[in-house]
VOSEVO-338841 format. One record per residue (C-alpha): x, y, z; residue number from 1; chain. Coordinates in nm, 2 decimals. Each point is the difference from the previous one (the first is absolute). Layout:
residues N
       u       v       w  kese  nugu
       X       Y       Z   NUM     A
...
end
This chain:
residues 488
       u       v       w  kese  nugu
   -1.09    1.01   -0.29     1     A
   -0.17    0.27   -0.23     2     A
   -0.28   -0.22   -0.10     3     A
   -0.12   -0.01    0.38     4     A
   -0.11    0.34    0.02     5     A
   -0.30   -0.10   -0.27     6     A
   -0.10   -0.33    0.20     7     A
   -0.38    0.03    0.12     8     A
   -0.02    0.07    0.38     9     A
   -0.28   -0.25    0.02    10     A
    0.27   -0.29   -0.05    11     A
    0.21    0.11    0.35    12     A
   -0.19   -0.26    0.18    13     A
    0.09   -0.26   -0.24    14     A
    0.38    0.11    0.01    15     A
    0.00   -0.01    0.36    16     A
   -0.13   -0.35    0.00    17     A
    0.28   -0.08   -0.32    18     A
    0.26    0.12    0.23    19     A
   -0.09   -0.27    0.28    20     A
   -0.02   -0.24   -0.29    21     A
    0.34    0.03   -0.13    22     A
    0.16    0.01    0.36    23     A
   -0.14   -0.35    0.07    24     A
    0.10   -0.11   -0.33    25     A
    0.34   -0.14    0.09    26     A
    0.02   -0.25   -0.29    27     A
   -0.04    0.23   -0.28    28     A
    0.28    0.09   -0.23    29     A
    0.12    0.34   -0.03    30     A
    0.30    0.04   -0.26    31     A
    0.13    0.21   -0.25    32     A
    0.11   -0.19   -0.34    33     A
    0.04   -0.38    0.03    34     A
    0.06   -0.26   -0.30    35     A
   -0.29   -0.16   -0.17    36     A
    0.26   -0.19   -0.22    37     A
    0.36    0.03   -0.06    38     A
    0.18   -0.23   -0.20    39     A
    0.14   -0.08   -0.33    40     A
   -0.15   -0.15   -0.30    41     A
   -0.02   -0.01   -0.41    42     A
   -0.28    0.23   -0.02    43     A
   -0.10    0.32    0.15    44     A
   -0.29    0.22    0.14    45     A
   -0.29    0.21   -0.14    46     A
   -0.17    0.26    0.21    47     A
   -0.29    0.23   -0.01    48     A
   -0.20    0.25    0.19    49     A
   -0.39    0.08    0.03    50     A
   -0.17    0.27    0.18    51     A
   -0.38    0.11    0.01    52     A
   -0.26    0.16    0.21    53     A
   -0.28   -0.23    0.15    54     A
   -0.25    0.08    0.27    55     A
   -0.12   -0.23    0.31    56     A
   -0.29   -0.12   -0.23    57     A
    0.18    0.06   -0.38    58     A
    0.22   -0.23   -0.15    59     A
    0.24    0.14   -0.24    60     A
    0.22   -0.21   -0.27    61     A
    0.30    0.00   -0.19    62     A
    0.27   -0.20   -0.15    63     A
    0.36   -0.12    0.06    64     A
    0.20   -0.04   -0.31    65     A
    0.29   -0.20    0.02    66     A
    0.24   -0.09   -0.28    67     A
    0.17   -0.36    0.01    68     A
    0.20   -0.12   -0.27    69     A
   -0.15   -0.32   -0.22    70     A
    0.07   -0.34    0.18    71     A
    0.04    0.17    0.34    72     A
   -0.11   -0.20    0.32    73     A
   -0.15    0.20    0.30    74     A
    0.20   -0.09    0.30    75     A
   -0.14    0.21    0.26    76     A
   -0.25    0.30    0.01    77     A
   -0.08    0.27    0.25    78     A
   -0.29    0.24    0.06    79     A
    0.02    0.30    0.24    80     A
   -0.24    0.27    0.09    81     A
    0.12    0.30    0.19    82     A
   -0.25    0.19    0.22    83     A
    0.02    0.32    0.24    84     A
   -0.24   -0.07    0.26    85     A
   -0.10   -0.04    0.38    86     A
    0.08   -0.32    0.17    87     A
   -0.17   -0.22    0.00    88     A
   -0.17    0.06   -0.32    89     A
   -0.39    0.06    0.05    90     A
   -0.23   -0.23   -0.19    91     A
   -0.19    0.10   -0.28    92     A
   -0.37    0.04   -0.01    93     A
   -0.22   -0.28    0.07    94     A
    0.02   -0.26   -0.34    95     A
    0.29    0.23   -0.12    96     A
    0.32   -0.12    0.17    97     A
    0.32    0.20   -0.10    98     A
    0.17   -0.25   -0.26    99     A
    0.24   -0.03   -0.32   100     A
   -0.03   -0.26   -0.26   101     A
    0.27   -0.12   -0.26   102     A
   -0.03   -0.20   -0.32   103     A
   -0.33   -0.14   -0.14   104     A
   -0.19   -0.33    0.06   105     A
    0.09   -0.29    0.04   106     A
    0.33    0.16    0.08   107     A
   -0.11    0.26    0.24   108     A
    0.15    0.14    0.35   109     A
   -0.23    0.19    0.24   110     A
    0.10    0.14    0.33   111     A
   -0.15    0.22    0.24   112     A
    0.18    0.29    0.09   113     A
   -0.12    0.09    0.38   114     A
    0.15   -0.06    0.34   115     A
    0.33   -0.06    0.05   116     A
    0.26    0.04   -0.33   117     A
    0.30   -0.23   -0.03   118     A
    0.26    0.27    0.00   119     A
    0.03    0.34    0.21   120     A
    0.27    0.24    0.02   121     A
    0.24   -0.01    0.31   122     A
   -0.13    0.22    0.27   123     A
   -0.35    0.02   -0.16   124     A
   -0.28    0.17    0.19   125     A
   -0.37   -0.06   -0.03   126     A
   -0.02    0.21   -0.36   127     A
    0.26   -0.11   -0.20   128     A
    0.13   -0.19   -0.34   129     A
   -0.11   -0.37   -0.04   130     A
    0.09   -0.26   -0.24   131     A
   -0.17   -0.31   -0.13   132     A
    0.23   -0.27   -0.16   133     A
   -0.12   -0.28   -0.17   134     A
    0.17   -0.32   -0.20   135     A
   -0.24    0.01   -0.29   136     A
    0.26   -0.27   -0.20   137     A
   -0.30   -0.23   -0.08   138     A
   -0.23    0.26   -0.14   139     A
    0.25    0.15   -0.26   140     A
    0.14   -0.31   -0.08   141     A
   -0.38   -0.13   -0.08   142     A
   -0.06    0.34   -0.22   143     A
    0.36   -0.02   -0.17   144     A
    0.01   -0.40   -0.04   145     A
    0.29   -0.22    0.00   146     A
    0.18    0.16   -0.25   147     A
   -0.06    0.40   -0.05   148     A
   -0.11    0.08   -0.37   149     A
    0.22    0.29   -0.03   150     A
   -0.07    0.37    0.04   151     A
   -0.24    0.21    0.24   152     A
   -0.24   -0.22    0.22   153     A
   -0.29    0.21    0.18   154     A
   -0.11   -0.10    0.32   155     A
   -0.30    0.16    0.16   156     A
   -0.01    0.16    0.34   157     A
   -0.28    0.17    0.21   158     A
   -0.02    0.19    0.34   159     A
   -0.29    0.10    0.19   160     A
    0.07    0.19    0.35   161     A
    0.12    0.34   -0.04   162     A
   -0.18    0.21    0.24   163     A
    0.00    0.30   -0.19   164     A
    0.20    0.12   -0.31   165     A
    0.19    0.29    0.19   166     A
    0.19    0.04    0.31   167     A
   -0.31    0.06    0.24   168     A
   -0.09   -0.36    0.10   169     A
    0.19   -0.34   -0.01   170     A
    0.11   -0.29   -0.07   171     A
    0.09    0.09   -0.35   172     A
    0.15   -0.28   -0.21   173     A
    0.30    0.21   -0.19   174     A
    0.20   -0.27   -0.22   175     A
   -0.03   -0.36   -0.14   176     A
    0.34   -0.18   -0.11   177     A
    0.04   -0.34   -0.17   178     A
    0.34   -0.16   -0.04   179     A
    0.01   -0.32   -0.22   180     A
    0.33   -0.20    0.00   181     A
    0.07   -0.20   -0.29   182     A
    0.26   -0.27   -0.13   183     A
    0.10   -0.08   -0.34   184     A
    0.29   -0.25   -0.10   185     A
    0.14    0.23   -0.27   186     A
    0.06    0.30    0.23   187     A
    0.31    0.11    0.13   188     A
    0.08   -0.03    0.37   189     A
   -0.16    0.29    0.22   190     A
   -0.04    0.08    0.36   191     A
   -0.37    0.10    0.08   192     A
   -0.09    0.20    0.30   193     A
   -0.34    0.09    0.14   194     A
   -0.01    0.18    0.34   195     A
   -0.31    0.12    0.15   196     A
   -0.11    0.20    0.29   197     A
   -0.06    0.36    0.13   198     A
    0.29    0.22    0.00   199     A
   -0.13    0.34    0.14   200     A
    0.20    0.27   -0.16   201     A
    0.20    0.25    0.17   202     A
    0.37   -0.11   -0.08   203     A
    0.02   -0.37    0.03   204     A
    0.24   -0.27   -0.15   205     A
    0.00   -0.38   -0.03   206     A
    0.29   -0.23   -0.11   207     A
   -0.12   -0.29   -0.25   208     A
    0.23   -0.30   -0.05   209     A
    0.00   -0.12   -0.37   210     A
   -0.07   -0.37   -0.04   211     A
    0.29   -0.02   -0.28   212     A
    0.28    0.29   -0.04   213     A
   -0.09    0.25   -0.27   214     A
    0.10   -0.09   -0.34   215     A
    0.09    0.34   -0.19   216     A
    0.29   -0.04   -0.19   217     A
   -0.06    0.31   -0.21   218     A
    0.25    0.30   -0.08   219     A
   -0.12    0.30    0.21   220     A
   -0.27    0.20   -0.18   221     A
   -0.06   -0.29   -0.27   222     A
   -0.35   -0.02   -0.09   223     A
    0.04   -0.35   -0.08   224     A
   -0.12   -0.29    0.22   225     A
   -0.32   -0.03    0.20   226     A
   -0.15    0.23    0.25   227     A
    0.02   -0.12    0.36   228     A
   -0.40    0.07    0.03   229     A
   -0.12    0.16    0.32   230     A
   -0.34    0.11    0.11   231     A
   -0.17    0.15    0.30   232     A
   -0.31    0.03    0.09   233     A
   -0.10    0.34    0.21   234     A
   -0.34    0.13    0.14   235     A
   -0.11    0.31    0.11   236     A
    0.27    0.25   -0.10   237     A
   -0.25    0.25    0.03   238     A
    0.09    0.36    0.15   239     A
   -0.07    0.29   -0.28   240     A
   -0.04   -0.25   -0.26   241     A
    0.35   -0.11   -0.01   242     A
    0.22   -0.25   -0.14   243     A
    0.28    0.08    0.24   244     A
    0.14   -0.34    0.18   245     A
    0.37   -0.08   -0.06   246     A
    0.13   -0.35   -0.06   247     A
    0.38   -0.09    0.04   248     A
    0.18   -0.32   -0.08   249     A
    0.34   -0.07    0.15   250     A
    0.03    0.39    0.11   251     A
   -0.08    0.12   -0.34   252     A
   -0.33    0.18   -0.09   253     A
   -0.21   -0.15   -0.28   254     A
   -0.29    0.23    0.04   255     A
   -0.13    0.29    0.18   256     A
   -0.36   -0.01   -0.15   257     A
   -0.18   -0.34    0.09   258     A
   -0.36    0.00    0.10   259     A
   -0.32    0.09   -0.15   260     A
   -0.30   -0.18   -0.14   261     A
    0.13   -0.18   -0.30   262     A
   -0.20   -0.30    0.04   263     A
   -0.36    0.15    0.06   264     A
   -0.14   -0.12   -0.33   265     A
   -0.34    0.15   -0.07   266     A
   -0.20    0.29    0.07   267     A
   -0.17    0.01    0.34   268     A
   -0.32   -0.18   -0.02   269     A
   -0.32    0.21   -0.03   270     A
   -0.19   -0.22    0.23   271     A
    0.27    0.09    0.28   272     A
   -0.09    0.31    0.22   273     A
    0.14    0.32   -0.11   274     A
    0.23   -0.12   -0.26   275     A
    0.26    0.26   -0.12   276     A
   -0.10    0.06   -0.37   277     A
    0.35   -0.02   -0.11   278     A
    0.19   -0.24   -0.27   279     A
    0.22   -0.25    0.15   280     A
    0.29    0.13   -0.18   281     A
   -0.04    0.34    0.19   282     A
   -0.01   -0.16    0.33   283     A
    0.30    0.20    0.12   284     A
   -0.19    0.31   -0.02   285     A
   -0.27   -0.11    0.24   286     A
    0.19   -0.22    0.27   287     A
   -0.12    0.23    0.28   288     A
   -0.36   -0.11   -0.08   289     A
    0.02   -0.38   -0.07   290     A
    0.27   -0.22    0.18   291     A
   -0.16   -0.34   -0.02   292     A
    0.18   -0.11   -0.29   293     A
    0.34    0.15    0.10   294     A
    0.28   -0.26   -0.07   295     A
    0.21   -0.09   -0.30   296     A
    0.24   -0.31   -0.09   297     A
    0.24   -0.03   -0.30   298     A
   -0.13   -0.25   -0.25   299     A
    0.20   -0.25   -0.17   300     A
    0.02   -0.34   -0.14   301     A
    0.22   -0.24   -0.21   302     A
    0.06    0.03   -0.38   303     A
    0.06   -0.26   -0.28   304     A
    0.36   -0.09   -0.09   305     A
    0.13    0.23   -0.29   306     A
    0.35    0.17   -0.10   307     A
    0.13    0.19    0.28   308     A
   -0.29   -0.13    0.27   309     A
    0.01   -0.33    0.18   310     A
   -0.32   -0.21    0.06   311     A
   -0.15    0.20    0.29   312     A
    0.14    0.29   -0.03   313     A
   -0.18    0.26    0.19   314     A
   -0.24    0.23   -0.22   315     A
   -0.20    0.30    0.17   316     A
   -0.38   -0.01   -0.02   317     A
   -0.26    0.24   -0.01   318     A
    0.22    0.32   -0.09   319     A
    0.28   -0.10    0.30   320     A
    0.34    0.00   -0.17   321     A
    0.36   -0.09    0.12   322     A
    0.14    0.28   -0.21   323     A
   -0.17    0.34   -0.09   324     A
   -0.27    0.21    0.10   325     A
   -0.33   -0.19    0.18   326     A
   -0.31    0.07   -0.21   327     A
   -0.30    0.22    0.10   328     A
    0.20    0.28    0.11   329     A
    0.11   -0.22    0.31   330     A
    0.30    0.10    0.19   331     A
    0.11   -0.35    0.06   332     A
   -0.14   -0.35   -0.06   333     A
    0.17   -0.20    0.29   334     A
    0.18   -0.20   -0.25   335     A
    0.37   -0.02    0.03   336     A
    0.30   -0.15   -0.17   337     A
    0.26   -0.06    0.27   338     A
    0.32   -0.10   -0.24   339     A
    0.17    0.31    0.09   340     A
   -0.03   -0.03    0.36   341     A
    0.11   -0.37    0.05   342     A
    0.34   -0.12   -0.07   343     A
    0.09   -0.34   -0.16   344     A
    0.03   -0.25    0.29   345     A
   -0.24    0.21    0.27   346     A
   -0.13   -0.21    0.23   347     A
   -0.25    0.24    0.14   348     A
   -0.17    0.33   -0.06   349     A
   -0.09    0.26    0.24   350     A
   -0.32    0.19   -0.03   351     A
   -0.11    0.33    0.14   352     A
   -0.33    0.20   -0.03   353     A
   -0.01    0.36    0.12   354     A
   -0.35    0.20    0.00   355     A
   -0.16    0.22    0.25   356     A
   -0.18   -0.27    0.18   357     A
   -0.34   -0.04   -0.12   358     A
    0.09   -0.27   -0.28   359     A
    0.05   -0.38    0.01   360     A
    0.24   -0.22   -0.18   361     A
   -0.19   -0.36   -0.04   362     A
    0.15   -0.18   -0.28   363     A
    0.38   -0.04   -0.14   364     A
    0.03   -0.25   -0.29   365     A
    0.33   -0.06   -0.16   366     A
    0.10   -0.23   -0.28   367     A
    0.40    0.02   -0.09   368     A
    0.22   -0.23   -0.18   369     A
    0.20   -0.24    0.23   370     A
    0.36   -0.12    0.00   371     A
    0.04   -0.37    0.10   372     A
    0.36    0.00    0.03   373     A
    0.29    0.26    0.04   374     A
    0.18    0.02   -0.32   375     A
   -0.26   -0.24   -0.21   376     A
   -0.31    0.18    0.03   377     A
   -0.21   -0.30   -0.14   378     A
    0.19   -0.25    0.15   379     A
    0.05   -0.20   -0.34   380     A
    0.38   -0.07    0.04   381     A
    0.07    0.32   -0.24   382     A
    0.14    0.31    0.17   383     A
   -0.15    0.33   -0.03   384     A
    0.33    0.10   -0.16   385     A
   -0.05   -0.23   -0.27   386     A
   -0.34    0.06   -0.03   387     A
   -0.01    0.39   -0.03   388     A
   -0.22    0.26    0.17   389     A
   -0.35    0.12   -0.03   390     A
    0.04    0.11   -0.36   391     A
    0.10   -0.37   -0.12   392     A
   -0.32   -0.18   -0.10   393     A
    0.12   -0.29   -0.28   394     A
   -0.34   -0.12   -0.05   395     A
   -0.20    0.33    0.02   396     A
   -0.23   -0.13    0.22   397     A
    0.04    0.31    0.24   398     A
    0.17   -0.21    0.28   399     A
    0.40    0.09   -0.03   400     A
    0.22   -0.29    0.00   401     A
    0.15    0.03    0.35   402     A
   -0.38   -0.05    0.13   403     A
   -0.10   -0.27   -0.27   404     A
   -0.02   -0.36    0.07   405     A
   -0.03   -0.03   -0.35   406     A
    0.19    0.25   -0.20   407     A
   -0.07   -0.12   -0.34   408     A
   -0.37   -0.13    0.03   409     A
    0.10   -0.33   -0.09   410     A
   -0.21   -0.20    0.26   411     A
    0.36   -0.10    0.15   412     A
    0.08    0.16    0.32   413     A
    0.36    0.19    0.00   414     A
    0.12   -0.21    0.26   415     A
   -0.03   -0.32   -0.19   416     A
    0.20    0.20   -0.33   417     A
    0.36    0.05   -0.03   418     A
    0.10    0.38   -0.04   419     A
    0.00    0.00   -0.41   420     A
   -0.34   -0.18   -0.01   421     A
   -0.17    0.24    0.25   422     A
   -0.08    0.29   -0.25   423     A
   -0.05   -0.27   -0.31   424     A
   -0.35   -0.15    0.00   425     A
    0.08   -0.26   -0.27   426     A
    0.30   -0.13    0.22   427     A
    0.03   -0.28    0.13   428     A
   -0.33   -0.10   -0.15   429     A
   -0.32    0.16   -0.14   430     A
   -0.26    0.16    0.27   431     A
   -0.26   -0.26   -0.08   432     A
    0.24   -0.28    0.06   433     A
    0.12    0.15    0.37   434     A
   -0.37    0.00    0.10   435     A
   -0.04   -0.39   -0.14   436     A
    0.37   -0.08    0.15   437     A
   -0.16    0.15    0.35   438     A
   -0.30   -0.17   -0.02   439     A
   -0.20    0.32    0.06   440     A
   -0.17    0.04   -0.34   441     A
   -0.03   -0.09   -0.39   442     A
    0.13    0.36   -0.09   443     A
    0.15    0.33    0.12   444     A
   -0.17    0.35    0.00   445     A
    0.33    0.19   -0.07   446     A
   -0.17    0.35    0.05   447     A
    0.02   -0.07    0.36   448     A
    0.23   -0.31    0.04   449     A
   -0.26   -0.23    0.13   450     A
   -0.12   -0.37   -0.12   451     A
   -0.32    0.00   -0.11   452     A
   -0.21   -0.24    0.18   453     A
   -0.11   -0.34   -0.14   454     A
   -0.34   -0.06   -0.13   455     A
   -0.15   -0.33   -0.06   456     A
    0.06   -0.09   -0.36   457     A
    0.32    0.19   -0.06   458     A
    0.20   -0.33    0.03   459     A
    0.21    0.09    0.30   460     A
   -0.09   -0.21    0.32   461     A
    0.02    0.25    0.29   462     A
   -0.19    0.12    0.32   463     A
   -0.31   -0.24    0.10   464     A
    0.04   -0.16   -0.36   465     A
    0.04   -0.38   -0.01   466     A
    0.07    0.01   -0.35   467     A
   -0.03    0.21   -0.33   468     A
   -0.02   -0.15   -0.33   469     A
   -0.02    0.35   -0.18   470     A
   -0.42   -0.02   -0.03   471     A
   -0.28    0.05    0.22   472     A
   -0.17   -0.33   -0.17   473     A
   -0.15   -0.29    0.21   474     A
    0.05   -0.37   -0.08   475     A
    0.39    0.02   -0.10   476     A
    0.11   -0.08    0.35   477     A
    0.05    0.37    0.14   478     A
   -0.31    0.16    0.07   479     A
   -0.16    0.33   -0.08   480     A
    0.12    0.10    0.34   481     A
    0.37   -0.15   -0.03   482     A
   -0.07   -0.29    0.24   483     A
    0.05   -0.35   -0.10   484     A
   -0.27   -0.18   -0.16   485     A
   -0.12   -0.37    0.15   486     A
    0.12   -0.28   -0.23   487     A
    0.32    0.15   -0.13   488     A
end
């Protein structure tokens, strides 16, 4: 590994002890990419990366930016840290353990990143990649709330522990990545895959099974339909300031320029030793001098529903895009659309990565539309042939009819409607009456096709209400909190 040539000679005794530790550590997990989450849901994922340069005594800070559609509910969240380090990772100075933090009080996660990590590459030696994996669902849920307000939410992150800002001393904590899986009742059904680990480059392939067969009923070359969003996390794409890693899907090349330091947000802090005096945007010109923030993840989140875009449709963040050139002169932004590489009905994808051996793939996160049944993707009793391909969207909510459980947003599922009524929001009855008849709420939000939740005083009895007389006054038999008053 090129970096080893710069490793301080005073650390060789430590490495000898580390080799002995690894030999005895028979229970530790060595793995490439393994699933953190693989399932189907009405919702999607939001992903962001961050990188900073710290020291054994200086803590550097930043933020993750997570975009969730209004009303989304956090299902699960994972926070990971990738390091290049001797194993076991040596402790920091007295009173300054190497550590990372996520969130803010009272929703705060703190972890010491010393000793043995959670993952090592297959066949790892005493100086290698290391991965710390953390379930931070409760922290993220506490910050987001029970129902996301919509838009971008900033989540603080910090790091202390880089031994040096360049490749002369280790450990170095190269990349931080946050993945948030969310649910929303108004979203189409999607497959969500989050694989994590340490796939050291060279020429490597891995087959990943899809939770649902792909729903990709679009004419070849059509720009209609939703991107099959895919992001990778890659670290230490370093030699000669390069962005030269090749990524292949199902045997077809999607990029030859993955890598870089896209997520290093802030300039090198003046309190750190020998800071390189260059702007972050010019990092590509100095990667021979600074390496401790050398990582990148494609960033994307979930959008609000609009014509041509379903709720939760993926949208690039922080200059990362699915189509077009990346910002800030970067060769690649590690954010891709798999639609052209994954046919309708596909049950797996094969991902391959090829580099010169000094890079590591630590994350693959994929969100794609899923098919519930052959010939009837949304399993609503109306065939794909009857509902049309990805260009047919009767209610213009961004979800094509063949994937839309409610094609006219009248709050009555297509499975409960006859073919003539499926695209007529006033038939067989009004949208508000549909919600009342179903016992869900007093009215229908026809922009999203979901019933508005009942509130005490709206005259509709639902949820935990024992009564609702259309007001929030006491003394009339139904209290201000919609409970039955004594004596009535």
